[in-house]
C-alpha positions as CSV (number, residue, x, y, z in Angstrom):
1,M,13.8,-18.0,-9.6
2,G,16.6,-16.1,-9.8
3,P,18.1,-15.4,-13.2
4,A,21.0,-18.0,-12.3
5,Y,18.6,-21.0,-12.2
6,I,16.6,-19.7,-15.5
7,S,20.0,-19.4,-17.5
8,A,21.5,-22.9,-16.0
9,V,18.3,-24.7,-17.2
10,R,18.2,-22.9,-20.3
11,A,22.0,-23.8,-21.0
12,N,21.8,-27.1,-19.9
13,I,18.4,-28.4,-20.7
14,P,17.2,-26.2,-23.6
15,D,14.0,-28.1,-24.3
16,A,12.8,-28.6,-20.4
17,T,9.9,-26.2,-19.4
18,L,11.0,-24.1,-16.6
19,V,8.5,-24.6,-13.2
20,F,7.9,-22.2,-10.5
21,D,6.6,-24.3,-7.9
22,H,4.5,-21.9,-5.4
23,F,6.9,-22.3,-2.1
24,H,9.6,-20.5,-3.7
25,I,6.8,-18.0,-5.3
26,I,5.2,-17.2,-2.4
27,K,9.0,-16.8,-0.5
28,L,9.7,-14.5,-3.1
29,F,6.8,-12.5,-2.6
30,N,7.3,-12.7,0.9
31,E,10.8,-11.5,0.9
32,K,9.6,-8.4,-1.2
33,L,6.5,-7.7,1.3
34,T,9.3,-7.6,3.9
35,K,11.3,-5.3,2.1
36,L,8.4,-3.0,1.4
37,R,7.2,-3.3,5.2
38,Q,11.0,-2.2,6.1
39,D,11.0,0.8,3.9
40,L,7.6,2.1,5.0
41,Q,9.0,1.6,8.7
42,R,11.7,3.7,7.8
43,E,9.5,6.7,6.3
44,A,7.3,6.5,9.2
45,E,10.2,6.7,11.8
46,N,11.8,9.8,10.2
47,G,8.4,11.1,9.4
48,L,6.4,10.3,12.9
49,G,9.6,9.4,15.1
50,K,8.0,6.2,16.2
51,P,7.8,2.8,15.2
52,V,4.5,2.5,13.4
53,L,5.0,-0.8,11.8
54,K,7.7,-2.4,14.4
55,G,6.5,-6.1,15.1
56,I,4.3,-7.0,12.3
57,R,6.5,-8.8,10.1
58,W,5.2,-12.4,11.1
59,L,1.9,-11.1,11.2
60,L,2.1,-10.2,7.6
61,L,4.0,-13.8,6.5
62,K,1.5,-15.8,8.6
63,N,-1.2,-17.7,7.2
64,P,-4.5,-15.7,8.0
65,D,-6.3,-18.8,9.3
66,N,-3.1,-19.1,11.7
67,L,-3.6,-15.9,13.5
68,D,-3.7,-16.0,17.2
69,D,-6.9,-14.3,18.3
70,K,-6.1,-14.7,22.2
71,R,-3.0,-12.5,21.3
72,N,-4.9,-10.2,19.2
73,E,-3.2,-10.8,16.0
74,R,-5.7,-10.3,13.8
75,Q,-6.2,-7.4,15.4
76,R,-2.5,-5.8,15.4
77,L,-2.5,-7.0,11.4
78,D,-5.9,-4.9,10.8
79,E,-4.8,-1.9,12.7
80,A,-1.6,-2.3,10.6
81,L,-3.3,-2.5,7.1
82,K,-5.5,0.3,8.1
83,L,-2.3,2.7,8.7
84,N,-0.9,2.0,5.2
85,E,-2.6,1.4,1.7
86,P,0.9,0.3,0.2
87,L,1.4,-2.3,2.8
88,A,-2.2,-3.7,2.9
89,T,-2.2,-3.8,-1.1
90,A,0.8,-6.0,-1.4
91,Y,-0.4,-7.9,2.0
92,Y,-3.7,-8.6,0.2
93,M,-2.1,-9.6,-3.4
94,K,-0.1,-12.0,-1.4
95,E,-2.7,-13.8,0.2
96,E,-4.6,-13.8,-3.1
97,L,-1.7,-15.5,-4.9
98,R,-1.3,-17.5,-1.7
99,N,-5.3,-18.5,-2.6
100,I,-4.3,-19.3,-6.6
101,C,-1.5,-21.8,-5.6
102,I,-3.5,-23.5,-3.1
103,N,-6.7,-23.7,-5.3
104,R,-4.6,-25.0,-8.2
105,I,-2.8,-27.7,-5.9
106,N,-6.1,-28.8,-4.8
107,S,-7.9,-29.3,-8.3
108,Q,-4.9,-31.0,-9.4
109,L,-5.4,-33.3,-6.0
110,K,-8.7,-33.4,-7.0
111,M,-8.3,-34.7,-10.8
112,H,-5.8,-36.8,-9.8
113,W,-7.6,-38.8,-7.3
114,M,-10.7,-38.9,-9.9
115,N,-8.8,-40.2,-12.6
116,G,-7.1,-42.5,-10.2
């Protein structure tokens, strides 16, 4: 969350525990991933003169389980990631973060269900 959120919570509820939900954490990471892709695209266009990373934004942000094989989305994403190591690193970090969040939520739900 942003500095305004943190300072508002600390100023108005000093004893509160700051909590960052997984939706907003992933959203922030996705924004950074999009910015990185844009920067890398600009560099590639200047060097190669062609749009190497155009059209893959939604593939980077999409849950990999939802990639459409009929539209070659998985193949297009894999090709883009092979072309660019920094983008691939950021993408795999995003996916690992998403998996951590999902696993944590699932374990919390399981504990809640078991303790009923």
